[in-house]
Phi, psi and omega in degrees: 000118178279131178233156171229134182247130182265118188247012183166155182060035182253114184057035171202167188250026181211164182077036185302126184191111180227136186248121179258132177248119182276175183303319182269016176075013171296138187238126182239122180262123175265106174076153170205073194273158172274132175288127176238103181166198188215029174287129185303325183289350184247011182314314190251015184301319186289336181259000183236156180234146175265016179203170176270114175313319179306327191273353181288136183260322185216143173232136182234125187246128189282317179193174196273351182305147189289338177280003171242337187236350200285356174250004175307315179294326169294323175304317186278320177302326184271000169133357177285120182245008186265185187280155171246110186268130180198177175286161184298317179297324174293323181298308182299318180295315179305328182298315181278326182287327177285327173295321180289320176297318177298320174303314173304311180301313181299313186290323181295319180301321175307311182292321180299319188283336173295313177300319182290327180297315174305324184265004179070031178256162185292136175287163179245160175264156174297155176309317173197167184252174171299321177297322175297317178296318174300314180303316183296334181299339178296337179267359178282140181228115182274133183227149177281165177289156163070019173226151174279137171225144186260130175265348168204161188310326187253002180233122179235152184227146175224125175263142169238144177302118185258002171069021188266300168222174180311126176086352190291151184205147162282160187234123176245132176250128169252106182263120180264136180254152184299334181274012168102004181242159181251140172253130180245123179233128185237148166239126180300332201060205174273126183272123177276196191241146173283158176059034173262155185290152175077296189277159174286161172297157176297135177271127181299160174277158170279168181295143183219169179270321186223140184225127171267120193230135178288162189207025191302324183241042169303139175074007182229148181240130179285170169285160184294153179282328186307334185257017182305315180297315176301323177293314170304316178292329180289321174298319180295318186289322179291318181295299193271333183258313181285305178273358181054035180252190185253141175252120179252121176251097175290125181211143173310135185293333182246113177104295176296315175301319183288326178297314179297312179298315172301319177297313187295327177293328175289321178291324178293318180295330180271003182065028175260337187288127178294154187279071179234156185290139181234122182243134174254095189260075170195115174313317185291328174296319181292313183293326178294324182294324181300316181293318176305326184288338186272355183228064174293346175294353174259359185287152167269179185300323193293308184293321177300321177290322176298327182291347180286343179238348171217099188290344171246095186283359185240041174195137175216173189298324187264008185265136179234122170272133184249132184244307194276159178295325183292322177295317177297316176296325181296335175301327180286345177266000188282129176268145180094175189288152177194155173252128186238112174257120187215147176268159006270159178294332174273354177066021186264354186199175168083180180295341181298328180299324179293317184289332178287314184303323187272343188239343197284343179275351183264123183290341175289342184273168184218134167255118177261111181273121188236022179196180184288143178224127178295147175301139180093336175286164177302317174307313177299321176299312181296316175314321189268010173088020183306139183264339172215155177222160180256119184227120180062035181081353179256152177258135181232135168288139180272086174259345169298145174291138182248114180251148175233133177232093180278359170297344178276357183298141179268005178256133176295146174280186180298320176298319182294323176296319185287327176294324181290329184269349193301330190285342187300135174297108184295328179290317176289324184287107181280334183195138167250125176258116182274133173222182179052054177192149179289148188309320182299318180292325183291322181291326179296307184293329177297315174304315182297316183291324180293314180300339179260028175068015169281138196274316191225116182233135181234149178241088193293149172275159175300121178094358183281149184239129173244149174266119184277006174264310177238016179050037169275158186234140171225163174247156182294000000 
């Protein structure tokens, strides 16, 4: 009896983790993400498992974002010894992203344990260490797109480009049974958007029996993409030219940062970008950009054509990549206008918090939010119109202008997700399971799917188990 257990990103948008158990008790883990947020019910999520890591036979990773990959070092530390299958670009990105995550784990524990010591409480260990992150990379296996590869004689996997970030993929499992029939189970991973810069459009899935589908932007429609460059230029002009202020762009180090830099590179080549300093202040973003240059197999035709006259689409005269802490601190002493692109995108960690603390009370400045921010994060508060925020234990008035550009989103909106799924055979598809979405968004997306003739749609709870043979359900 084939079963699927939902072990993360269930009625929330982070901590992706789904466990498939086959008839012979073989266990396949799809993603192993870190929970990023402050919901009380997930307080212990990152330290506890709904399964025994030693029992997992295979792991498949859809892409390198930490909410999909961030617990892999702990999984391996806690006993998983098998291979981790992903695309080659995902393997390379994971190497730097997991090391960065481990560094944050170690640093956070130092701060936490100082507080615990003052209260007379027992110290805690980091979730995992830099050494754990290095060790787990030995288990990664990079695979190309669009070909079946066997992880066992009766189990084959195929990655399709999902157009979300560099190396991102949907995952299709073909499970062959001795009596001669095949069962197809797919996981969309995160669904990207068509007509975005740099990456190819999402490649549709083939027909499957069961589908685990993301639902981040259910019920929502993004701004149109054609004017993204103009909108970005308008914000830069108003902030940096008219107001002589600083533009702070909190951006994910992988994907969003490179997309913004590529747009700025185009504007610079067209002589439209004002002659002001532009900083990418994130060591991870700098390293990720290097990896982007190593994987042109993931690029779409437009950027490949652009590179025939500009071989470096991620660099221009006024752009500076910042690595050292000293260089980062120096930006805050800079007089005059500048654009500062810094991580993290949700503003819950990283150097961007320092830039916000130094600039958010100045009405000449602007914070441009270019992506999803979970509820409870600093970014979520600013998106929600907070008049004051707490950063590093201090309270700051939000006097800077807050702009939002959701056209930069790497997640497809409802119409784009429906279009991505539209080719699927409704009669063959027995069940869709919605994950990676807040419950309100999932309910709206479920309604939209049913209106588009999909027959059965479920919204699993955390820990819920479904039988993929007769679609009966039980809970742990």
